[in-house]
NURO-725291 format. One record per atom (N, C-alpha, C): residue number from 1; x, y, z; residue in one letter. Coordinates in steps of 0.1 Angstrom, whole numbers, plus 5000, padded with zeros to 4 digits. Atoms other than C-alpha are relative to their C-alpha. Layout:
residues N
NUM/X/Y/Z/A .
...
//
This chain:
residues 305
1/5008/4993/4989/M .
1/4775/5889/5561/M .
1/4988/4991/5004/M .
2/5010/5009/4995/L .
2/4750/5871/5583/L .
2/4986/5003/4995/L .
3/5013/4997/5005/L .
3/4720/5890/5570/L .
3/4998/4994/4986/L .
4/5001/5007/5013/D .
4/4728/5877/5535/D .
4/4997/4985/5002/D .
5/5003/5014/4997/F .
5/4728/5842/5550/F .
5/4986/4998/5004/F .
6/5014/5001/4997/L .
6/4694/5848/5565/L .
6/4991/5001/4988/L .
7/5008/4999/5012/E .
7/4681/5859/5532/E .
7/5000/4987/4992/E .
8/4998/5013/5006/Q .
8/4694/5827/5517/Q .
8/4991/4989/5006/Q .
9/5008/5009/4993/E .
9/4676/5808/5544/E .
9/4985/5003/4999/E .
10/5014/4996/5002/Q .
10/4644/5825/5534/Q .
10/4993/5004/5013/Q .
11/5006/4995/4988/I .
11/4638/5841/5567/I .
11/4990/5012/4996/I .
12/5010/4990/5003/S .
12/4607/5863/5567/S .
12/5005/5014/4998/S .
13/4996/4986/5003/K .
13/4612/5897/5551/K .
13/4997/5010/5011/K .
14/5003/4991/4989/E .
14/4594/5915/5579/E .
14/5009/4999/5012/E .
15/4990/5002/4990/L .
15/4618/5900/5604/L .
15/5013/5006/4997/L .
16/4987/4994/5004/L .
16/4648/5910/5584/L .
16/4999/5015/5001/L .
17/5002/4986/4999/E .
17/4634/5945/5582/E .
17/5000/5005/5014/E .
18/5000/4997/4986/G .
18/4629/5945/5619/G .
18/5014/5000/5006/G .
19/4986/5000/4996/I .
19/4665/5936/5625/I .
19/5007/5013/4996/I .
20/4994/4988/5005/Q .
20/4676/5965/5603/Q .
20/4996/5012/5007/Q .
21/5005/4989/4993/E .
21/4654/5989/5621/E .
21/5006/5000/5014/E .
22/4994/5001/4986/Y .
22/4667/5976/5655/Y .
22/5015/5005/4999/Y .
23/4986/4996/5001/R .
23/4703/5981/5643/R .
23/5002/5015/4997/R .
24/4999/4986/5003/N .
24/4696/6016/5630/N .
24/4997/5008/5013/N .
25/5004/4993/4988/A .
25/4679/6025/5663/A .
25/5011/4999/5011/A .
26/4990/5002/4989/Y .
26/4707/6011/5685/Y .
26/5014/4997/4994/Y .
27/4987/5003/5006/P .
27/4741/6015/5668/P .
27/5010/4997/5011/P .
28/4990/5004/4990/T .
28/4770/6000/5687/T .
28/5012/5010/4999/T .
29/4989/4990/5000/P .
29/4797/6026/5697/P .
29/5013/4993/4996/P .
30/4987/5006/5006/P .
30/4832/6021/5681/P .
30/5008/4992/5011/P .
31/4992/5006/4989/E .
31/4848/6012/5715/E .
31/4995/4986/5004/E .
32/5005/5013/4997/L .
32/4825/5981/5718/L .
32/4998/4991/4988/L .
33/5001/5008/5012/Q .
33/4827/5969/5682/Q .
33/5007/4986/5002/Q .
34/4992/5012/4998/N .
34/4853/5943/5693/N .
34/4992/4989/5008/N .
35/5008/5009/4992/R .
35/4826/5927/5715/R .
35/4989/4994/4992/R .
36/5010/5007/5008/I .
36/4803/5918/5687/I .
36/5006/4987/4995/I .
37/4994/5013/5003/P .
37/4808/5881/5682/P .
37/5002/4998/4985/P .
38/4997/5005/5014/K .
38/4823/5866/5650/K .
38/4999/4985/5000/K .
39/5002/5015/4999/P .
39/4808/5831/5651/P .
39/5007/4992/4989/P .
40/4993/5008/5010/R .
40/4827/5804/5634/R .
40/4991/4992/4991/R .
41/5010/5009/5007/Y .
41/4796/5784/5624/Y .
41/4987/5008/4998/Y .
42/5014/4996/5001/H .
42/4762/5793/5611/H .
42/4991/4990/5007/H .
43/5010/5009/4995/Y .
43/4731/5780/5628/Y .
43/4990/4997/4989/Y .
44/5010/5004/5011/Y .
44/4708/5760/5604/Y .
44/4987/4996/5006/Y .
45/5013/5004/4995/G .
45/4671/5759/5611/G .
45/4991/5013/4999/G .
46/5008/4988/5002/K .
46/4646/5784/5597/K .
46/4990/5003/5011/K .
47/5010/4998/4990/E .
47/4619/5779/5623/E .
47/5005/5006/5013/E .
48/4994/4995/4988/V .
48/4642/5784/5652/V .
48/5005/5015/4998/V .
49/4995/4986/5003/W .
49/4658/5815/5636/W .
49/4988/5010/5001/W .
50/5011/4990/5000/E .
50/4624/5831/5630/E .
50/4994/5002/5014/E .
51/5006/4999/4986/A .
51/4611/5823/5665/A .
51/5010/5009/5009/A .
52/4991/4993/4992/S .
52/4643/5837/5681/S .
52/5000/5015/4996/S .
53/5000/4986/5004/I .
53/4644/5869/5660/I .
53/4987/5007/5004/I .
54/5013/4994/4997/A .
54/4607/5876/5666/A .
54/5000/5003/5015/A .
55/5000/4998/4986/A .
55/4611/5872/5704/A .
55/5009/5011/5004/A .
56/4991/4989/4997/L .
56/4641/5895/5705/L .
56/4995/5014/4996/L .
57/5006/4988/5005/L .
57/4624/5921/5684/L .
57/4988/5005/5009/L .
58/5011/4996/4991/C .
58/4595/5920/5709/C .
58/5005/5004/5014/C .
59/4994/4996/4987/G .
59/4619/5928/5737/G .
59/5001/4988/5010/G .
60/5000/5011/4991/E .
60/4618/5893/5752/E .
60/5015/4995/5002/E .
61/4987/5008/4998/N .
61/4648/5874/5767/N .
61/4997/4986/4996/N .
62/5002/5013/5005/L .
62/4654/5840/5753/L .
62/5007/4989/5009/L .
63/4994/5012/4993/L .
63/4660/5806/5770/L .
63/5001/4989/4989/L .
64/4998/5011/5010/L .
64/4675/5780/5746/L .
64/5002/4987/5007/L .
65/4999/5012/4992/A .
65/4668/5746/5761/A .
65/5002/4988/4990/A .
66/4998/5011/5009/G .
66/4680/5714/5745/G .
66/5011/4991/5004/G .
67/4990/5010/4997/S .
67/4702/5683/5746/S .
67/5013/5004/4993/S .
68/4987/4997/5005/K .
68/4738/5682/5736/K .
68/5000/5000/4985/K .
69/4998/4999/5014/A .
69/4749/5692/5701/A .
69/4988/5005/4992/A .
70/5011/4994/5007/T .
70/4718/5712/5693/T .
70/5003/5014/4995/T .
71/4996/4987/5005/G .
71/4737/5744/5686/G .
71/4995/5012/5008/G .
72/5005/4989/4992/K .
72/4725/5765/5715/K .
72/5009/5012/5001/K .
73/4990/4989/4999/N .
73/4757/5786/5719/N .
73/5002/5006/4986/N .
74/4998/4995/5014/V .
74/4761/5788/5681/V .
74/4989/5010/4997/V .
75/5012/4991/5003/L .
75/4726/5803/5678/L .
75/5001/5013/5008/L .
76/4999/4988/4992/A .
76/4732/5827/5707/A .
76/5011/5010/4994/A .
77/4990/4992/5006/E .
77/4764/5840/5691/E .
77/4995/5006/4986/E .
78/5006/4996/5012/N .
78/4747/5842/5657/N .
78/4990/5012/5002/N .
79/5010/4990/4998/L .
79/4719/5863/5671/L .
79/5007/5013/5004/L .
80/4993/4988/4996/A .
80/4743/5887/5688/A .
80/5007/5007/4988/A .
81/4994/4994/5012/Q .
81/4761/5892/5655/Q .
81/4990/5006/4991/Q .
82/5010/4995/5010/V .
82/4730/5896/5633/V .
82/4993/5013/5005/V .
83/5005/4987/4995/F .
83/4717/5923/5657/F .
83/5011/5010/5003/F .
84/4988/4991/4999/A .
84/4752/5938/5658/A .
84/5001/5006/5014/A .
85/4999/4996/4986/R .
85/4753/5939/5696/R .
85/5012/4995/5007/R .
86/4989/5006/4992/P .
86/4783/5936/5719/P .
86/4994/4990/5010/P .
87/5005/5010/4991/S .
87/4780/5905/5740/S .
87/5009/4997/5011/S .
88/4992/5004/4988/W .
88/4791/5894/5774/W .
88/4996/4985/5004/W .
89/5003/5014/4997/D .
89/4794/5857/5782/D .
89/5001/4997/5015/D .
90/5000/5004/4985/V .
90/4786/5843/5817/V .
90/4999/4985/5000/V .
91/5000/5014/4999/S .
91/4795/5807/5822/S .
91/4997/4996/5015/S .
92/5005/5002/4986/F .
92/4775/5795/5853/F .
92/5006/4987/5006/F .
93/4995/5012/4992/H .
93/4787/5771/5880/H .
93/4994/5001/5014/H .
94/5007/5001/4986/V .
94/4776/5761/5915/V .
94/5005/5011/5009/V .
95/4995/4990/4991/N .
95/4798/5787/5931/N .
95/4997/5015/4995/N .
96/5004/4987/5005/M .
96/4784/5816/5911/M .
96/4992/5008/5010/M .
97/5008/4992/4991/D .
97/4771/5844/5933/D .
97/4996/5013/4994/D .
98/5005/4988/5005/A .
98/4754/5877/5929/A .
98/5011/5010/4996/A .
99/4989/4991/5003/A .
99/4786/5897/5930/A .
99/5007/4997/4987/A .
100/4994/5004/5013/S .
100/4800/5877/5901/S .
100/4992/5005/4988/S .
101/5008/4996/5011/L .
101/4771/5887/5880/L .
101/4999/5016/4999/L .
102/5002/4986/5000/I .
102/4765/5923/5891/I .
102/5012/5009/5001/I .
103/4987/4993/4998/G .
103/4799/5934/5903/G .
103/5003/5001/5015/G .
104/4996/5000/4986/M .
104/4818/5940/5935/M .
104/5009/5011/5003/M .
105/4990/4989/4996/D .
105/4839/5965/5955/D .
105/5014/4994/4998/D .
106/4986/5003/5001/T .
106/4876/5965/5948/T .
106/5009/5011/5004/T .
107/4991/4990/4995/F .
107/4906/5984/5961/F .
107/5009/5005/4989/F .
108/4992/4995/5012/E .
108/4922/6006/5934/E .
108/5005/5014/5003/E .
109/4994/4986/4998/N .
109/4946/6036/5937/N .
109/4997/5006/5013/N .
110/5002/4995/4986/G .
110/4941/6038/5974/G .
110/4986/5002/5004/G .
111/5014/4998/4996/Q .
111/4904/6038/5974/Q .
111/4991/4989/4995/Q .
112/5009/5010/5004/V .
112/4874/6015/5972/V .
112/4992/5005/4988/V .
113/5008/4996/5012/T .
113/4857/6015/5938/T .
113/4992/4987/4996/T .
114/5009/5011/5004/F .
114/4830/5994/5922/F .
114/5005/4995/4987/F .
115/4996/5006/5012/R .
115/4841/5969/5896/R .
115/4988/4993/4994/R .
116/5012/5006/5005/P .
116/4811/5961/5874/P .
116/5002/4986/4994/P .
117/5000/5013/5005/G .
117/4802/5925/5865/G .
117/4994/5000/4986/G .
118/5005/5001/5013/P .
118/4791/5912/5831/P .
118/4985/5004/4998/P .
119/5015/4996/5002/V .
119/4753/5916/5837/V .
119/4999/5015/5001/V .
120/5000/4985/4998/Y .
120/4759/5952/5849/Y .
120/5004/5007/4987/Y .
121/4994/4994/5012/L .
121/4780/5960/5818/L .
121/4990/4998/4988/L .
122/5009/5003/5010/C .
122/4755/5943/5795/C .
122/4988/5009/5000/C .
123/5012/4991/4998/A .
123/4726/5963/5810/A .
123/5003/5014/4996/A .
124/4995/4987/5001/Q .
124/4746/5995/5809/Q .
124/5002/5004/4985/Q .
125/4996/4998/5014/H .
125/4757/5992/5772/H .
125/4990/4995/4990/H .
126/5010/5006/5010/G .
126/4726/5975/5757/G .
126/5006/4989/4993/G .
127/4994/5012/5006/G .
127/4745/5943/5750/G .
127/4991/4988/5001/G .
128/5007/5013/4999/F .
128/4734/5907/5746/F .
128/5008/4992/5011/F .
129/4993/5009/4989/G .
129/4742/5887/5778/G .
129/4997/4986/4997/G .
130/5002/5014/5003/I .
130/4747/5851/5770/I .
130/5003/4992/5013/I .
131/4999/5007/4987/L .
131/4740/5831/5802/L .
131/5001/4985/4997/L .
132/4997/5013/5005/D .
132/4756/5798/5794/D .
132/4998/4990/5012/D .
133/5003/5010/4991/E .
133/4743/5767/5812/E .
133/4994/5006/5013/E .
134/5006/4993/4989/I .
134/4721/5788/5834/I .
134/4995/4992/5011/I .
135/5005/5009/4989/N .
135/4707/5758/5853/N .
135/5011/4993/5008/N .
136/4990/5005/4991/M .
136/4741/5751/5868/M .
136/5002/5008/5012/M .
137/4998/4991/4988/A .
137/4739/5780/5892/A .
137/4989/4998/5010/A .
138/5010/5000/4989/K .
138/4721/5782/5925/K .
138/4989/5010/4998/K .
139/5011/4991/5002/N .
139/4687/5797/5924/N .
139/5001/5014/5007/N .
140/4999/4987/4992/E .
140/4696/5823/5951/E .
140/5010/5009/4993/E .
141/4991/4991/5007/A .
141/4724/5836/5929/A .
141/4993/5006/4988/A .
142/5007/4995/5012/L .
142/4701/5839/5899/L .
142/4988/5010/5004/L .
143/5011/4991/4996/A .
143/4674/5858/5920/A .
143/5004/5014/4997/A .
144/4996/4986/5003/V .
144/4694/5890/5914/V .
144/4996/5004/4986/V .
145/5004/4996/5013/L .
145/4684/5888/5878/L .
145/4985/5003/4998/L .
146/5014/4999/5002/H .
146/4647/5889/5884/H .
146/4996/5014/4996/H .
147/5004/4987/5004/A .
147/4643/5927/5882/A .
147/5007/5004/4987/A .
148/4993/4997/5013/T .
148/4668/5928/5853/T .
148/4992/4995/4989/T .
149/5006/5007/5011/L .
149/4648/5904/5832/L .
149/4985/5003/4998/L .
150/5015/4998/5002/D .
150/4612/5915/5839/D .
150/4997/5015/4996/D .
151/5005/4987/5005/F .
151/4592/5947/5832/F .
151/5008/5011/5007/F .
152/4993/4989/4993/R .
152/4613/5967/5858/R .
152/5013/5004/4993/R .
153/4988/4998/5008/R .
153/4645/5963/5837/R .
153/5009/5010/5007/R .
154/4991/4992/4991/A .
154/4667/5976/5865/A .
154/5008/4992/5008/A .
155/4991/5007/4991/I .
155/4696/5966/5887/I .
155/5002/5009/5012/I .
156/4997/4993/4988/D .
156/4698/5978/5923/D .
156/5013/4995/5005/D .
157/4987/5003/4995/V .
157/4734/5978/5933/V .
157/5002/5005/5014/V .
158/5000/4995/4986/P .
158/4737/5979/5972/P .
158/5012/5010/5002/P .
159/4990/4990/4997/G .
159/4756/6011/5982/G .
159/5002/5009/4988/G .
160/4998/4992/5012/Y .
160/4754/6025/5946/Y .
160/4987/5003/4994/Y .
161/5012/4996/5007/D .
161/4729/6039/5922/D .
161/4992/4988/4994/D .
162/5008/5010/5007/R .
162/4700/6020/5906/R .
162/5004/5002/4985/R .
163/4996/5000/5014/V .
163/4710/6011/5870/V .
163/4988/4996/4991/V .
164/5011/5004/5009/E .
164/4683/6011/5843/E .
164/5006/4992/4989/E .
165/4995/5008/5011/V .
165/4687/5984/5817/V .
165/4997/5007/4987/V .
166/5001/4993/5014/D .
166/4693/5999/5782/D .
166/4989/4993/4992/D .
167/5011/5007/5008/P .
167/4663/5992/5759/P .
167/5006/4991/4989/P .
168/4994/5009/5010/A .
168/4687/5975/5734/A .
168/5004/4986/5006/A .
169/4994/5012/4994/A .
169/4698/5949/5760/A .
169/4990/4988/5000/A .
170/5007/5012/4999/R .
170/4687/5913/5758/R .
170/5008/4989/5007/R .
171/4993/5011/4994/F .
171/4696/5881/5777/F .
171/4996/4987/4994/F .
172/5002/5013/5007/I .
172/4700/5847/5761/I .
172/5006/4989/5009/I .
173/4995/5011/4991/G .
173/4702/5817/5785/G .
173/5000/4987/4992/G .
174/5000/5014/5006/T .
174/4712/5782/5774/T .
174/5000/4990/5012/T .
175/5001/5010/4989/M .
175/4705/5751/5794/M .
175/4999/4986/4994/M .
176/5000/5014/5004/N .
176/4710/5713/5791/N .
176/4998/4992/5012/N .
177/5003/5008/4988/Y .
177/4694/5689/5816/Y .
177/5009/4988/5001/Y .
178/4992/5013/4999/G .
178/4719/5661/5807/G .
178/5013/5001/5007/G .
179/4987/4999/4994/Y .
179/4750/5675/5824/Y .
179/4999/4998/5015/Y .
180/4999/5001/4986/A .
180/4761/5667/5859/A .
180/5000/5013/5006/A .
181/5000/4987/4993/G .
181/4754/5695/5884/G .
181/4989/5009/4996/G .
182/5012/4991/5004/T .
182/4723/5709/5866/T .
182/4989/4998/5010/T .
183/5012/5001/4991/R .
183/4691/5716/5885/R .
183/4988/5006/4993/R .
184/5012/4994/5006/E .
184/4656/5726/5878/E .
184/5000/5015/5002/E .
185/5000/4986/4999/L .
185/4652/5763/5871/L .
185/4989/5005/5008/L .
186/5010/4993/4992/N .
186/4633/5785/5895/N .
186/4989/5004/4991/N .
187/5011/4997/5009/E .
187/4598/5790/5881/E .
187/4999/5015/4998/E .
188/5000/4985/5002/A .
188/4600/5828/5887/A .
188/5009/5004/4989/A .
189/4990/4996/5010/L .
189/4631/5830/5866/L .
189/4996/4995/4986/L .
190/5004/5006/5013/T .
190/4618/5807/5838/T .
190/4989/5009/4994/T .
191/5011/4992/5006/S .
191/4587/5829/5834/S .
191/5005/5013/4994/S .
192/4995/4988/5005/R .
192/4610/5858/5825/R .
192/5007/4998/4986/R .
193/4995/5003/5013/F .
193/4621/5841/5793/F .
193/4990/4995/4990/F .
194/5007/5008/5011/A .
194/4606/5830/5760/A .
194/5009/4988/4998/A .
195/4992/5012/5001/V .
195/4617/5794/5758/V .
195/4998/4993/4987/V .
196/5000/5007/5012/I .
196/4627/5776/5727/I .
196/5007/4986/5002/I .
197/4995/5014/4999/Q .
197/4632/5738/5727/Q .
197/5008/4998/4987/Q .
198/4991/5001/5012/M .
198/4662/5734/5704/M .
198/5000/4985/4994/M .
199/5000/5013/5006/P .
199/4658/5705/5679/P .
199/5014/4995/4997/P .
200/4987/5006/5004/A .
200/4686/5681/5672/A .
200/5004/5004/4985/A .
201/4996/4996/5013/I .
201/4706/5690/5641/I .
201/4997/4988/4990/I .
202/5004/5010/5010/D .
202/4693/5671/5610/D .
202/5012/4997/4990/D .
203/4990/5004/5010/G .
203/4713/5654/5582/G .
203/5003/5012/4990/G .
204/4997/4989/5010/D .
204/4709/5684/5558/D .
204/5008/5011/5007/D .
205/4992/4990/4993/G .
205/4721/5709/5584/G .
205/5014/4996/5002/G .
206/4987/5005/4997/L .
206/4750/5688/5593/L .
206/5009/4999/4987/L .
207/4993/5001/5013/D .
207/4759/5682/5556/D .
207/5005/5014/4996/D .
208/4996/4986/5003/R .
208/4759/5720/5551/R .
208/5011/5005/5009/R .
209/4989/4996/4991/L .
209/4780/5726/5582/L .
209/5013/4994/4996/L .
210/4987/5006/5004/L .
210/4807/5701/5571/L .
210/5005/5006/4987/L .
211/4995/4994/5013/G .
211/4807/5715/5536/G .
211/5005/5014/5001/G .
212/4995/4987/4998/E .
212/4812/5750/5549/E .
212/5013/5000/5008/E .
213/4987/5000/4992/E .
213/4839/5741/5574/E .
213/5011/4992/4993/E .
214/4990/5008/5007/F .
214/4857/5715/5552/F .
214/4996/4999/4985/F .
215/5004/5000/5014/P .
215/4851/5725/5516/P .
215/5008/4990/4991/P .
216/4992/5010/5008/S .
216/4878/5701/5504/S .
216/4997/4986/5004/S .
217/5003/5013/4996/L .
217/4863/5671/5521/L .
217/4992/4993/4989/L .
218/5007/5007/5011/E .
218/4852/5645/5495/E .
218/4985/4998/5004/E .
219/5014/5001/4998/K .
219/4815/5645/5491/K .
219/4995/4987/5005/K .
220/5004/5014/4995/K .
220/4812/5607/5496/K .
220/5003/4999/5015/K .
221/4997/5001/4986/Y .
221/4830/5609/5529/Y .
221/4993/5010/5009/Y .
222/5008/4990/4992/R .
222/4812/5640/5540/R .
222/4986/4993/5004/R .
223/5012/5007/4998/G .
223/4780/5619/5536/G .
223/5001/4990/5011/G .
224/4998/5011/4990/Q .
224/4795/5591/5557/Q .
224/5002/5006/5014/Q .
225/4999/4994/4987/F .
225/4804/5615/5585/F .
225/4987/5005/5005/F .
226/5014/4996/4996/V .
226/4769/5629/5585/V .
226/4992/4988/5005/V .
227/5007/5012/4996/Q .
227/4755/5593/5587/Q .
227/5006/4995/5014/Q .
228/4994/5004/4987/L .
228/4780/5585/5615/L .
228/4994/5007/5012/L .
229/5006/4992/4989/F .
229/4767/5613/5636/F .
229/4986/4996/5003/F .
230/5014/5004/4998/L .
230/4731/5603/5630/L .
230/4999/4987/5006/L .
231/4999/5014/4994/D .
231/4740/5567/5639/D .
231/5002/5001/5015/D .
232/4997/4998/4986/L .
232/4755/5579/5672/L .
232/4988/5006/5007/L .
233/5012/4994/4994/Q .
233/4724/5600/5678/Q .
233/4989/4990/5003/Q .
234/5010/5010/4998/K .
234/4701/5570/5674/K .
234/5004/4991/5011/K .
235/4995/5008/4989/K .
235/4723/5549/5697/K .
235/4998/5007/5014/K .
236/5003/4993/4988/C .
236/4720/5576/5723/C .
236/4986/5000/5004/C .
237/5014/4999/4998/E .
237/4683/5579/5719/E .
237/4994/4987/5006/E .
238/5004/5013/4996/S .
238/4679/5542/5724/S .
238/5007/4995/5013/S .
239/4993/5003/4987/A .
239/4702/5543/5755/A .
239/5010/4988/4998/A .
240/4990/5010/5002/E .
240/4727/5519/5739/E .
240/5014/5005/5004/E .
241/4988/4993/4996/I .
241/4755/5544/5745/I .
241/4996/5013/5007/I .
242/5002/4987/4993/S .
242/4758/5575/5767/S .
242/5001/5012/4990/S .
243/4999/4988/5008/S .
243/4756/5610/5753/S .
243/5014/5006/4999/S .
244/4986/4996/5001/K .
244/4793/5614/5758/K .
244/5006/4999/4986/K .
245/4995/5002/5014/A .
245/4799/5601/5723/A .
245/4994/5009/4990/A .
246/5007/4991/5010/L .
246/4774/5625/5707/L .
246/5006/5014/5001/L .
247/4993/4988/4998/D .
247/4799/5652/5704/D .
247/5004/5006/4986/D .
248/4998/4994/5013/L .
248/4797/5674/5673/L .
248/5013/5007/5000/L .
249/4987/4993/4999/R .
249/4827/5695/5684/R .
249/5011/4989/4998/R .
250/4990/5010/5001/G .
250/4846/5662/5688/G .
250/5002/4995/4985/G .
251/5000/5005/5014/M .
251/4837/5651/5652/M .
251/5008/5011/4992/M .
252/4993/4989/5008/L .
252/4849/5685/5638/L .
252/5014/5000/5004/L .
253/4986/5001/4995/D .
253/4881/5682/5659/D .
253/5007/4988/4993/D .
254/4995/5012/5006/A .
254/4886/5647/5645/A .
254/5004/5003/4985/A .
255/4998/4996/5014/L .
255/4883/5660/5609/L .
255/5012/5009/4998/L .
256/4988/4991/5001/R .
256/4909/5687/5616/R .
256/5012/4992/5003/R .
257/4989/5008/4998/L .
257/4932/5661/5630/L .
257/5004/4991/4988/L .
258/4998/5008/5012/I .
258/4928/5639/5599/I .
258/5007/5009/4990/I .
259/4994/4990/5010/R .
259/4935/5670/5577/R .
259/5014/5003/5003/R .
260/4987/4997/4995/R .
260/4966/5675/5598/R .
260/5010/4988/4998/R .
261/4992/5011/5003/G .
261/4978/5640/5590/G .
261/4998/4988/5009/G .
262/5002/5011/4991/I .
262/4965/5617/5618/I .
262/4990/4991/4992/I .
263/5009/5010/5007/S .
263/4947/5585/5606/S .
263/4986/5002/5006/S .
264/5014/4998/4996/A .
264/4909/5584/5608/A .
264/4997/4993/5013/A .
265/5003/5008/4988/G .
265/4908/5557/5635/G .
265/5005/5007/5013/G .
266/4994/4993/4988/T .
266/4932/5576/5659/T .
266/4992/5013/5002/T .
267/5007/4987/4999/A .
267/4915/5610/5652/A .
267/4986/4998/5006/A .
268/5014/5002/4995/L .
268/4880/5596/5659/L .
268/5000/4995/5014/L .
269/4999/5004/4986/D .
269/4892/5579/5690/D .
269/5002/5013/5009/D .
270/4997/4988/4993/M .
270/4906/5613/5702/M .
270/4988/5009/5001/M .
271/5011/4990/5000/G .
271/4875/5633/5692/G .
271/4987/4994/5005/G .
272/5013/5005/4996/I .
272/4847/5609/5700/I .
272/5001/4988/5010/I .
273/5001/5012/4992/T .
273/4854/5574/5714/T .
273/5006/5001/5014/T .
274/4994/4998/4987/N .
274/4877/5584/5742/N .
274/4993/5009/5010/N .
275/5008/4992/4991/K .
275/4851/5608/5756/K .
275/4992/4991/5010/K .
276/5006/5010/4991/A .
276/4835/5576/5771/A .
276/5011/4993/5006/A .
277/4989/5006/4993/F .
277/4857/5561/5797/F .
277/4998/4986/5004/F .
278/5002/5014/4997/D .
278/4841/5527/5800/D .
278/5004/4992/4988/D .
279/4994/5007/5012/S .
279/4859/5502/5778/S .
279/4990/4992/4992/S .
280/5010/5007/5007/Y .
280/4828/5483/5769/Y .
280/4992/5010/4991/Y .
281/5007/4990/5008/E .
281/4811/5515/5757/E .
281/5009/5004/4989/E .
282/4991/4997/5010/Q .
282/4842/5524/5738/Q .
282/5000/4990/4988/Q .
283/5001/5011/5011/G .
283/4840/5491/5719/G .
283/4987/5002/4992/G .
284/5012/4997/5007/L .
284/4804/5499/5710/L .
284/5001/5011/4990/L .
285/4998/4988/5008/I .
285/4813/5533/5697/I .
285/5009/4997/4988/I .
286/4991/5003/5011/R .
286/4842/5520/5677/R .
286/4993/4991/4989/R .
287/5008/5009/5010/D .
287/4818/5494/5660/D .
287/4992/5009/4992/D .
288/5008/4990/5008/V .
288/4795/5523/5650/V .
288/5008/5007/4990/V .
289/4991/4992/5009/I .
289/4824/5543/5636/I .
289/5005/4991/4989/I .
290/4994/5009/5010/A .
290/4839/5513/5618/A .
290/4991/4997/4989/A .
291/5010/5003/5011/A .
291/4807/5507/5599/A .
291/4999/5011/4990/A .
292/5001/4989/5009/R .
292/4810/5541/5583/R .
292/5014/5005/4995/R .
293/4987/4994/5003/I .
293/4847/5552/5585/I .
293/5011/4990/5003/I .
294/4989/5009/4997/P .
294/4876/5527/5580/P .
294/5011/5007/5008/P .
295/4990/4994/4991/A .
295/4903/5533/5607/A .
295/5012/5005/4992/A .
296/4987/4996/5007/K .
296/4931/5535/5581/K .
296/4998/5011/4990/K .
297/5002/4988/5009/L .
297/4916/5563/5561/L .
297/5009/5011/5004/L .
298/4992/4989/4997/D .
298/4939/5592/5558/D .
298/4997/5013/4992/D .
299/5003/4987/5006/R .
299/4941/5628/5546/R .
299/4999/4999/4985/R .
300/5000/5001/5014/S .
300/4949/5618/5510/S .
300/4987/4995/4994/S .
301/5012/5006/5005/R .
301/4917/5599/5506/R .
301/4987/5008/5004/R .
302/5012/4993/4995/L .
302/4894/5622/5526/L .
302/4999/5015/4994/L .
303/5000/4986/5004/F .
303/4905/5657/5513/F .
303/5006/5001/4986/F .
304/4995/4998/5014/T .
304/4911/5669/5478/T .
304/5011/5010/4999/T .
305/4989/4990/5001/D .
305/4936/5697/5487/D .
305/5013/4994/5006/D .
//
């Protein structure tokens, strides 16, 4: 249970009690239980955990800002689960409009009816709305969220009733300035969030993540994969390689491929190296990998099961 994990992380007792009070005050109905996330990974970082929990208990909406591989979506899912709230995911893009967020008219059974969007449903049911890559959308589309996110906590649906946002509802936005198509967030929208700058995952957190996901991975090689990721991180920070190679998901995928029987060199090419399409950069990345993980390593040497 995630609350047990937070106790192990030594999260403030007062905050844990606050979560329990929140859960008791806002129980999730049985028909929405399947919307409570079941995150695959834990987020590691006591300070970020405490800041996030405190903000949500105060009724704030959260904006998680940070570079690639900082665990923004992992934390958002973890928060929805620990508060036991149904969640609705909204993946933003440049063509997102107000109707996609709030809802739109549709023709059903011979008549026009309103089909609610994810923000409407989240507000109605007191869920957690996860607004993924919120700075990919046009500001005019996001303007419909202003009244939802501020003290008014309401949605005016043209042609329909005004919907009050349930007191249990919270919105968690994530953003990354490094991706193509991102833009500066409107100041009015930013002011409606408590903002957390997500720190890069450290060696200890990554070691724990790998140990949890791959318990049979040899401790020696687990340490080498941790160092490999940190090496790639340093190369990105010094602009020797692009952030395309700094892919934690790719590293985890590569380990799964190795466990399935693919050689380490091929698996790491598929999970990390080939994410960069420039041949010179691929060579640099392979050199970094080769310094830590021999290409011919296979399952029998990496895993004990």
